[in-house]
C-alpha positions in Angstrom: 83.9 168.5 94.0 85.2 165.5 92.1 82.7 166.2 89.3 84.0 169.7 88.8 87.6 168.5 88.8 86.7 166.0 86.1 85.2 168.9 84.0 88.4 171.0 84.4 90.6 168.0 83.4 88.5 167.4 80.3 88.6 171.1 79.3 92.4 171.1 79.5 92.5 167.8 77.7 90.4 169.2 74.9 92.5 172.4 74.5 95.8 170.6 74.3 94.5 167.8 72.0 92.5 169.9 69.5 89.4 167.9 70.3 86.0 169.5 70.2 84.7 169.9 73.8 81.1 169.8 72.5 81.6 166.0 72.0 82.1 165.3 75.7 79.3 163.5 77.6 79.9 163.6 81.3 76.7 161.9 82.3 78.4 158.5 82.0 77.2 155.2 83.4 79.0 153.6 86.3 81.0 151.5 83.9 82.9 153.4 81.3 83.4 151.6 78.0 85.6 152.1 74.9 82.5 153.4 73.1 82.1 156.1 75.7 85.7 157.3 75.2 85.3 157.2 71.4 82.1 159.2 71.5 83.6 161.9 73.8 86.7 162.2 71.6 84.9 162.0 68.3 86.9 159.1 67.1 86.1 155.4 66.4 86.0 152.7 69.1 88.7 150.8 67.1 91.0 153.8 67.3 90.5 154.0 71.1 91.2 150.3 71.4 94.4 150.5 69.4 95.5 153.6 71.2 95.1 151.9 74.6 97.3 149.1 73.2 100.0 151.5 71.9 99.4 150.5 68.3 102.1 152.1 66.1 99.5 153.3 63.6 98.0 155.7 66.2 99.6 159.1 66.6 101.2 160.0 69.9 98.8 162.9 70.4 95.7 160.6 70.0 97.3 158.0 72.3 97.8 160.6 75.0 94.3 162.0 74.6 92.7 158.5 74.8 94.8 157.4 77.8 94.2 160.6 79.8 90.5 160.5 79.2 90.4 156.8 80.1 92.2 157.6 83.3 89.8 160.6 84.1 86.7 158.5 83.4 88.1 155.6 85.5 88.0 153.2 82.5 88.8 149.6 83.2 89.1 146.9 80.5 86.3 144.3 80.4 88.1 141.2 81.6 85.6 138.8 80.0 85.8 140.5 76.6 89.5 140.7 76.9 89.9 137.0 77.6 87.6 136.1 74.7 89.6 138.2 72.4 92.9 136.7 73.5 91.4 133.2 73.5 92.2 132.8 77.2 89.6 132.5 79.9 92.1 132.5 82.8 90.3 129.6 84.2 91.5 126.0 85.0 89.1 123.1 85.2 89.7 120.5 88.0 88.0 117.1 87.9 88.0 115.4 91.3 86.6 112.0 92.3 85.3 113.0 95.7 85.2 116.3 97.4 84.6 114.7 100.8 87.9 112.8 100.7 90.5 114.6 102.8 93.3 113.8 100.4 91.5 115.5 97.5 90.5 118.5 99.5 94.2 119.0 100.4 95.0 118.7 96.7 92.5 121.4 95.9 94.1 123.7 98.4 97.5 123.3 96.7 95.9 123.9 93.2 94.0 127.0 94.3 97.0 128.6 96.0 99.2 128.3 92.9 96.4 129.3 90.5 95.5 132.4 92.5 99.1 133.6 92.6 99.2 133.1 88.8 96.0 135.0 88.1 93.8 132.0 87.3 90.4 131.0 88.6 89.6 127.3 89.4 86.4 125.5 88.4 86.1 122.4 90.5 83.9 119.5 89.2 83.2 116.3 91.1 82.8 113.0 89.1 81.6 111.3 92.3 83.4 108.1 91.1 81.0 107.8 88.1 82.2 107.4 84.5 79.1 109.0 82.9 79.3 112.0 85.2 83.0 112.4 84.4 82.3 112.3 80.7 79.7 115.1 81.1 82.1 117.2 83.3 84.8 117.0 80.6 82.4 118.3 77.9 81.1 121.0 80.2 84.7 122.3 80.9 85.5 122.3 77.2 82.3 124.3 76.5 83.4 126.8 79.1 86.7 127.2 77.2 88.9 126.6 80.2 92.7 127.2 79.5 93.6 123.8 80.9 92.3 120.7 82.8 93.6 118.8 85.8 92.1 115.3 86.2 92.1 112.5 88.8 90.3 109.6 87.2 87.1 108.0 88.6 87.3 104.4 90.0 84.7 103.3 87.4 86.4 104.7 84.4 87.7 102.1 82.0 87.4 104.1 78.7 89.4 107.2 78.1 88.1 108.7 74.8 86.8 111.8 76.7 90.3 112.6 77.8 91.5 112.4 74.2 88.8 114.9 73.4 90.7 117.3 75.7 94.0 116.7 74.0 92.4 117.0 70.5 91.0 120.4 71.4 94.6 121.5 72.1 93.7 122.2 75.8 96.6 121.4 78.1 95.9 118.3 80.3 97.6 117.1 83.5 96.6 114.0 85.4 97.2 113.9 89.1 97.1 110.9 91.6 94.9 108.6 89.5 96.1 108.5 86.0 95.3 106.6 82.8 97.5 105.2 80.0 96.9 107.9 77.4 100.3 108.5 75.8 102.2 111.8 76.0 100.3 113.3 78.9 101.8 115.1 81.9 101.1 113.6 85.3 101.9 114.1 89.0 101.8 110.8 91.0 102.6 109.5 94.4 105.2 106.7 94.8 102.4 104.3 95.7 104.5 101.2 95.4 107.1 102.4 97.8 104.5 103.7 100.2 102.7 100.4 100.3 106.0 98.5 100.6 107.0 100.5 103.7 103.6 100.1 105.3 103.6 96.3 104.9 107.2 96.0 105.9 106.4 97.9 109.1 103.6 95.5 109.9 106.0 92.6 109.4 108.6 94.2 111.6 105.9 94.6 114.3 105.4 90.8 114.2 102.5 90.4 111.8 102.6 87.2 109.7 99.2 87.1 108.1 98.4 90.6 106.6 95.2 91.4 104.7 95.1 94.0 102.0 92.0 96.1 101.6 92.5 97.1 97.9 91.0 99.5 95.4 90.2 99.0 91.7 92.9 97.3 89.7 91.9 99.4 86.8 93.6 102.3 88.6 97.4 102.5 88.5 97.4 103.5 92.2 95.5 100.3 93.0 97.9 98.1 91.1 101.0 99.9 92.5 99.8 99.6 96.1 98.9 96.0 95.7 102.2 95.2 94.1 104.1 97.0 96.9 102.1 94.9 99.4 103.0 91.7 97.6 106.7 92.6 97.2 107.0 93.3 100.9 105.6 89.9 101.8 107.8 88.1 99.3 110.9 89.9 100.5 110.2 88.7 104.0 109.4 85.1 103.0 105.7 85.3 103.6 103.4 83.5 101.3 100.8 85.7 99.4 97.3 84.6 100.1 94.7 85.9 97.5 91.9 85.0 100.0 92.8 88.0 102.1 93.3 90.5 99.3 89.9 92.1 98.9 88.4 95.0 96.9 87.5 97.1 99.9 88.1 100.9 99.5 85.0 102.5 101.1 83.5 102.5 104.6 80.5 100.6 103.1 82.8 97.9 101.7 84.5 97.6 105.0 81.1 96.8 106.7 81.1 93.6 104.7 84.8 92.8 104.2 86.0 93.0 107.8 83.4 90.6 109.3 84.4 88.2 106.5 88.1 88.5 107.4 87.4 88.0 111.1 85.4 84.8 110.3 88.3 83.1 108.6 89.6 80.0 110.4 93.2 81.2 109.7 93.2 84.4 111.6 94.7 87.7 110.3 97.0 89.7 112.5 97.5 92.8 110.3 95.7 94.9 107.7 97.1 97.3 105.1 94.2 99.5 103.8 94.3 101.4 100.6 93.0 104.6 102.3 92.5 105.9 105.8 88.7 106.0 105.7 88.5 102.2 105.1 91.2 101.6 107.8 89.3 103.7 110.4 86.1 101.9 109.7 87.9 98.5 109.9 89.3 99.6 113.3 85.8 100.3 114.6 84.4 97.0 113.5 87.4 95.1 114.8 87.1 96.7 118.3 83.4 96.1 118.4 84.1 92.4 117.6 86.2 92.1 120.8 89.6 92.3 119.3 92.4 94.6 120.5 94.4 97.0 118.3 97.3 96.6 117.8 97.8 93.5 120.1 95.5 91.2 118.1 95.4 93.1 114.7 97.7 95.9 113.7 96.4 98.3 111.0 98.0 100.8 108.6 96.1 103.2 106.3 97.1 105.5 103.5 96.9 109.3 103.0 97.4 110.7 106.6 94.0 112.3 106.7 93.0 114.8 109.4 91.1 112.0 111.2 94.0 109.5 111.4 95.4 111.0 114.5 92.0 111.2 116.3 91.2 107.5 116.3 91.7 105.2 119.4 94.5 104.2 119.0 95.8 106.8 116.5 96.2 105.3 113.0 99.6 104.5 111.5 99.4 105.7 107.9 101.3 106.8 104.8 101.6 110.5 104.1 101.1 111.1 100.4 101.5 114.9 100.3 98.2 116.0 98.9 98.9 119.7 99.1 102.3 119.3 97.4 100.6 117.3 94.7 98.1 120.1 94.1 100.9 122.7 93.9 103.0 120.6 91.5 100.0 119.8 89.3 98.8 123.4 89.0 102.4 124.7 88.3 102.9 122.1 85.6 99.6 122.9 83.9 100.1 126.7 84.0 103.6 126.4 82.7 102.2 124.4 79.7 99.4 126.9 79.2 101.8 129.9 79.1 104.6 128.3 77.1 105.1 129.4 73.6 107.1 126.3 72.7 106.4 122.6 73.0 107.4 121.1 76.3 108.4 117.5 76.7 105.9 115.3 78.5 106.7 115.2 82.2 106.0 112.8 85.1 106.6 114.1 88.6 106.7 111.5 91.4 106.1 112.5 95.0 107.8 110.5 97.8 105.8 109.1 100.7 106.5 109.0 104.4 105.3 106.4 106.9 103.7 108.0 110.0 103.9 105.5 112.8 101.2 105.8 115.5 99.5 103.5 118.0 97.6 101.2 115.7 100.9 99.3 115.0 102.9 99.9 118.1 102.8 96.6 120.0 
């Protein structure tokens, strides 16, 4: 029945448009193209294309004929070809250090929600904390002609020329969480200094006087800011800073070595501020197995408020860094720059932290 209705529509269309019905080919493929419409109407594909775009050079009668036939044959524009013609792929590249990290998975959720609502597809690439892999990922995304790139820098990255490659290709770039010192780049960051300060001040208020810091790379701004927040909180409370108990320890594997070392010191620690929850949780496990009580002997604070922080025994006190919100803000900032017809001033968005107090510090 639908086939015969289609024939009737085409006959009527031919009569009112002065188009030769002998040109019509109804044995079409499942995907109608501009060439199919052009062949059936006896006009050129370029005329069809311009008619579909309401080009002023095409007569109203031809426009009507083209659009009605396109509707009848269920024509849909080829999204890939359209994006290539318009120099837009409707895709965003996201470079993430670790997919397994809860914080980054929550960032991705925020990015994808905003991107989806704005009609963009997200390509997620993992650097796995490796500079060479990060370099390769950047070149891959540029070759895919993504409309913009969101980046959180690898721990091992100390050279940033590959990010300049993104800027030099006129591809919008936004850094999130872990940023580098490239000038005139948008960024969305956490208030790491304040978050660290609040965490350490809380340990001091709980009675801790010798607090170790499990730190991350000082090449990263977040590493420096969290360390500086830790140091400032000690100084403001009149506690001497001891470099002996500030250790590069930002993975569970590092903690397997660092925590036994800290426990072996003659001058005992009574608190730990860890740069992330995973390290803090591993530290808790080692400390308990070593016969110490948490928080009575050693109180612990993590950073990120991961899904596991409330499942430990005791539950982990931590700093909420709003990963989902960061993802939303980063994606919105990037899409706004992609879609803007004018230059936008470089922007830095800082997200506030919140201390989540749980059993690991409640003495």
